C-alpha positions as CSV (number, residue, x, y, z in Angstrom):
1,M,0.0,0.0,0.0
2,H,2.9,2.4,0.8
3,I,4.4,1.9,-2.7
4,L,1.0,2.6,-4.3
5,R,0.6,5.8,-2.4
6,A,4.2,7.0,-2.6
7,P,5.3,9.6,-5.2
8,R,6.6,8.1,-8.4
9,K,10.1,9.5,-7.8
10,E,10.3,7.7,-4.5
11,V,9.2,4.4,-6.0
12,E,11.7,4.8,-8.9
13,Q,14.5,5.5,-6.3
14,F,13.4,2.4,-4.3
15,S,13.5,0.3,-7.5
16,R,17.0,1.5,-8.4
17,S,18.2,0.7,-4.9
18,I,16.9,-2.8,-5.2
19,L,18.7,-3.3,-8.5
20,E,21.9,-1.8,-7.0
21,V,21.8,-4.3,-4.2
22,K,21.2,-7.2,-6.6
23,E,24.1,-6.0,-8.8
24,N,26.6,-5.1,-6.1
25,V,26.1,-7.5,-3.1
26,R,27.9,-10.9,-3.2
27,T,29.2,-13.4,-0.8
28,C,32.6,-12.8,0.8
29,S,35.2,-15.1,-0.8
30,M,36.5,-16.0,2.7
31,C,33.6,-16.3,5.1
32,F,30.6,-16.4,2.8
33,A,28.8,-13.5,4.5
34,L,27.3,-10.8,2.3
35,S,29.6,-8.1,1.1
36,A,29.9,-5.3,-1.5
37,A,33.6,-6.3,-2.0
38,Q,35.2,-9.6,-2.8
39,V,36.4,-9.8,0.9
40,C,34.1,-8.4,3.6
41,G,35.0,-5.7,6.1
42,I,35.4,-8.3,8.9
43,C,37.7,-10.6,7.0
44,S,39.8,-7.7,5.7
45,D,40.1,-6.1,9.2
46,P,43.7,-6.5,10.4
47,T,42.7,-6.0,14.0
48,R,40.6,-9.2,14.0
49,I,42.1,-12.4,15.5
50,S,42.8,-14.4,12.4
51,T,43.6,-17.6,14.3
52,L,40.1,-17.7,15.8
53,L,37.2,-18.9,13.7
54,C,33.5,-18.8,14.6
55,V,31.2,-21.1,12.5
56,V,27.6,-19.9,12.2
57,E,24.6,-21.1,10.3
58,Q,23.5,-17.9,8.6
59,L,24.5,-14.2,8.3
60,A,21.9,-13.3,10.9
61,D,23.8,-15.5,13.4
62,M,27.0,-13.7,12.6
63,V,25.3,-10.3,13.1
64,A,24.0,-11.4,16.5
65,V,27.5,-12.5,17.6
66,E,28.9,-9.2,16.3
67,K,26.3,-7.2,18.2
68,S,27.3,-8.9,21.4
69,G,30.8,-7.4,21.1
70,S,32.2,-10.6,22.6
71,F,34.0,-12.0,19.6
72,K,37.0,-10.5,17.8
73,G,38.0,-13.3,15.5
74,L,36.8,-14.2,12.0
75,Y,33.7,-16.1,10.8
76,H,32.6,-18.9,8.6
77,V,29.0,-18.8,7.4
78,L,27.7,-22.2,6.5
79,Q,24.7,-20.9,4.7
80,G,22.5,-23.6,6.3
81,V,22.6,-26.7,8.5
82,L,22.6,-30.4,7.7
83,S,19.0,-31.7,7.4
84,P,18.7,-35.0,5.6
85,M,14.9,-34.8,5.9
86,D,15.0,-31.7,3.8
87,G,17.6,-33.1,1.4
88,V,20.5,-30.9,2.8
89,G,23.7,-32.8,3.0
90,P,27.3,-31.7,3.6
91,E,27.7,-30.9,-0.1
92,N,24.9,-28.3,0.1
93,I,26.4,-26.0,2.7
94,R,29.9,-24.5,3.1
95,I,31.6,-27.4,4.8
96,K,34.2,-28.1,2.2
97,E,35.4,-24.5,2.4
98,L,35.5,-24.7,6.2
99,V,37.7,-27.8,6.1
100,S,40.0,-26.1,3.6
101,R,40.3,-23.0,5.9
102,V,41.1,-25.2,8.9
103,A,43.5,-27.4,7.0
104,G,45.6,-24.3,6.1
105,D,47.1,-24.5,9.6
106,K,46.5,-20.8,10.4
107,V,43.3,-21.4,12.5
108,Q,44.1,-22.4,16.1
109,E,40.5,-22.6,17.4
110,V,37.2,-23.3,15.7
111,I,34.1,-22.2,17.7
112,L,31.0,-24.1,16.6
113,A,28.1,-21.6,17.1
114,T,25.3,-23.5,15.4
115,S,21.8,-23.5,17.0
116,T,20.7,-26.0,19.6
117,S,18.0,-27.4,17.2
118,V,18.3,-31.0,16.2
119,E,19.8,-29.9,12.9
120,G,22.2,-27.4,14.5
121,E,23.4,-30.0,17.0
122,A,23.9,-32.6,14.2
123,T,25.8,-30.1,12.1
124,A,28.1,-29.2,15.0
125,S,28.7,-32.9,15.7
126,Y,29.4,-33.6,12.1
127,L,31.8,-30.6,11.9
128,A,33.6,-31.7,15.1
129,E,34.2,-35.1,13.6
130,R,35.3,-33.7,10.2
131,L,37.8,-31.3,11.9
132,A,39.1,-33.7,14.6
133,N,42.3,-34.6,12.6
134,Y,43.5,-31.0,12.3
135,K,45.6,-29.2,14.8
136,A,42.9,-26.6,15.6
137,K,41.1,-26.8,18.9
138,I,37.3,-27.4,18.3
139,T,34.9,-25.8,20.8
140,R,31.2,-25.4,21.1
141,I,29.4,-22.4,22.4
142,A,27.7,-22.8,25.8
143,S,24.0,-23.2,26.1
144,G,21.6,-23.3,29.0
145,V,19.8,-20.9,31.2
146,P,19.6,-17.4,29.8
147,M,20.8,-14.3,31.8
148,G,17.9,-13.2,33.9
149,G,16.1,-16.5,33.3
150,D,13.9,-17.9,36.0
151,L,14.5,-21.7,36.4
152,K,10.9,-22.5,36.7
153,Y,10.3,-21.3,33.2
154,V,13.3,-23.1,31.6
155,D,12.4,-26.3,29.6
156,P,13.8,-29.6,31.0
157,V,16.2,-30.2,28.1
158,T,17.8,-26.7,28.4
159,L,18.1,-27.2,32.2
160,K,19.7,-30.6,31.8
161,R,22.2,-29.1,29.3
162,A,23.0,-26.2,31.7
163,M,23.6,-28.7,34.6
164,D,25.7,-31.0,32.4
165,T,27.9,-28.1,31.2
166,R,28.3,-26.2,34.4
167,H,31.7,-24.8,35.3
168,A,33.6,-23.5,38.3
169,V,33.1,-19.9,39.4
């Protein structure tokens, strides 16, 4: 409705902007996030820790980690998760490229930051197995009770995971 009511000039500018995005945005050749350049701003930032690699499912996950300000390394965007029921196997997401990056011996730690869904857990498990023979340390992000969470509202599976992965204070 907004487009129908908007002045023609505004709609034309909007249309040009959409075409510009389509023509100029591509995936980063290193991490597979979206970028206007061949290598995105994060991958080309010399202040980032290049030996630390965080593996995420989608660009939105990378954005969420970046917003937290807690990670200063590089990323690898899988562009999906393993899901045999949906016909998504290792060849359908960016696993081959991840293995190549880790095999290069520069990466010292790979943080698996996939979701805690069945598919996310299966993907993390598969990746841990595929990367086990390389020298990089493989870690998984913690999961459990959220900050400010009330235990009586936390589901049993999440509470069990939080108890199983507890750590010293």
